[in-house]
C-alpha positions, -999 to +999 in steps of 0.1 A: +138+690+167+129+673+134+120+634+135+155+615+130+135+586+125+115+600+096+152+611+085+168+578+084+135+563+069+138+590+039+174+587+034+175+549+033+147+553+007+164+582-019+201+580-007+221+602+016+222+642+011+251+659+000+238+694+010+211+701+026+217+671+053+186+675+076+201+677+106+221+703+095+195+732+088+198+763+112+160+759+118+133+739+132+111+754+107+135+744+080+141+711+091+103+703+092+100+719+060+123+699+043+112+666+055+076+675+044+091+675+012+111+641+010+084+626+027+059+639-001+082+629-023+090+591-010+052+588-006+051+599-046+075+575-058+055+546-035+026+552-057+042+553-090+018+576-110+000+611-103-033+619-098-057+639-121-049+674-128-068+702-114-070+737-132-072+769-117-104+768-126-111+737-102-117+715-136-106+677-134-085+670-163-072+637-169-033+635-176-038+619-209-052+652-223-032+677-197+003+662-195+034+660-222+049+634-200+017+615-198+014+618-238+048+598-238+063+621-260+095+627-239+113+607-208+104+629-180+118+635-143+106+616-109+097+651-090+058+661-089+052+691-100+034+704-070+066+700-049+087+718-076+100+756-061+090+782-081+123+805-078+115+839-093+146+851-075+179+828-075+200+852-057+178+856-031+173+818-030+208+811-025+215+840+004+183+828+021+197+790+019+233+796+033+212+815+061+203+781+072+235+763+065+230+750+033+257+761+013+250+770-025+265+788-053+255+793-084+272+803-118+259+810-154+267+785-184+264+792-222+247+761-239+246+755-277+226+731-290+221+719-327+192+695-318+163+683-297+182+649-291+214+675-281+192+696-259+173+665-238+210+648-235+228+686-221+195+694-200+171+667-184+135+676-169+132+666-130+098+670-130+072+645-140+043+665-150+045+693-178+016+711-189+009+703-229-013+741-229+013+758-216+041+740-243+015+743-271+008+780-264+044+790-262+055+766-291+028+786-311+044+822-298+076+808-311+063+804-345+042+844-346+073+859-328+105+833-334+128+823-306+143+846-287+171+830-266+175+859-243+144+853-226+149+816-215+148+815-179+163+784-173+182+773-138+194+735-135+214+714-109+251+707-112+243+671-125+220+689-155+184+685-138+160+714-145+151+739-112+128+760-125+120+766-169+104+734-175+080+745-201+104+766-218+128+737-220+104+717-237+091+743-258+127+745-273+127+708-276+091+707-297+106+736-318+141+720-331+120+687-334+101+708-361+130+730-372+166+719-366+189+749-359+216+762-335+208+778-307+227+793-280+213+803-246+225+808-210+216+790-182+219+793-144+235+764-127+234+757-089+262+737-077+245+712-062+231+682-071+188+679-083+180+665-047+199+690-029+184+720-043+149+709-044+154+700-004+171+733+004+141+752-019+113+737+007+133+744+039+137+780+028+100+777+017+097+787-020+065+787-035+053+757-054+022+757-080-004+741-061-030+746-093-013+712-107-012+679-099-016+661-062-021+694-041-053+705-065-068+675-048-058+689-015-052+722-015-077+748+003-076+770-025-103+746-044-129+739-023-157+735-051-138+710-074-159+701-103-168+665-100-171+655-135-154+659-172-183+687-185-155+708-201-128+681-212-142+682-249-137+721-249-103+718-236-091+687-261-082+712-286-047+713-263-041+675-274-044+686-311-026+719-306+003+699-292+006+669-315+004+696-344+023+720-333+048+723-362+059+756-375+051+745-409+015+747-401+018+783-385+039+793-415+029+827-429-003+826-407-015+848-381-031+833-347-048+853-323-046+838-287-078+824-275-091+819-239-107+785-232-131+782-204 
């Protein structure tokens, strides 16, 4: 069984879990995975900052270039990206969680906002890291093709924090800052607080995003990490692209997507 001492220490730091009480998870493996998640989160909170960003190519980038949260444009959450779940099938996730004794339900809600501030008040990021390059590319696509809220895929907790879909959310924030308008879209609400949802996702074994954040330094998928910033200048366009993403800059122009190594 998972260590009760570790569980007590983790709970003392981050509060009692409402849904995913560790000792009630119907699987030793699930308990261990949940405790591993909570321990990583506790360690991250004690450290107080992120490690450098590691890209899929193995490049090491400073956060002020690669991370919108570090740029200070938005108020972000406290969970690092590398422990956040990637939910491909929310129905399967809930079914698997229920099998472990973590009783989750979901429903859909329709959200209508008229400004970036209203969006940020209704839906809040739980992640402490959001990749600037992804947001910039998404904003550019909106400028080219228009905004299609029917394609949004945002999952939130009952207390209004994003579980999955941070880059879509941040894209909409930027679009509304540039061009305030009324936008209506649907979100999937998992009926549990954010910590419970993330702990359940860990217990179930949902995949994370190992290419970004701490795990890039620790993960065996990147044995040949570059130790220099040799490609940093080539990627600085992301910073400029992010800060100058106003839709007026793209109006009437055709932009071709370019890959930058």
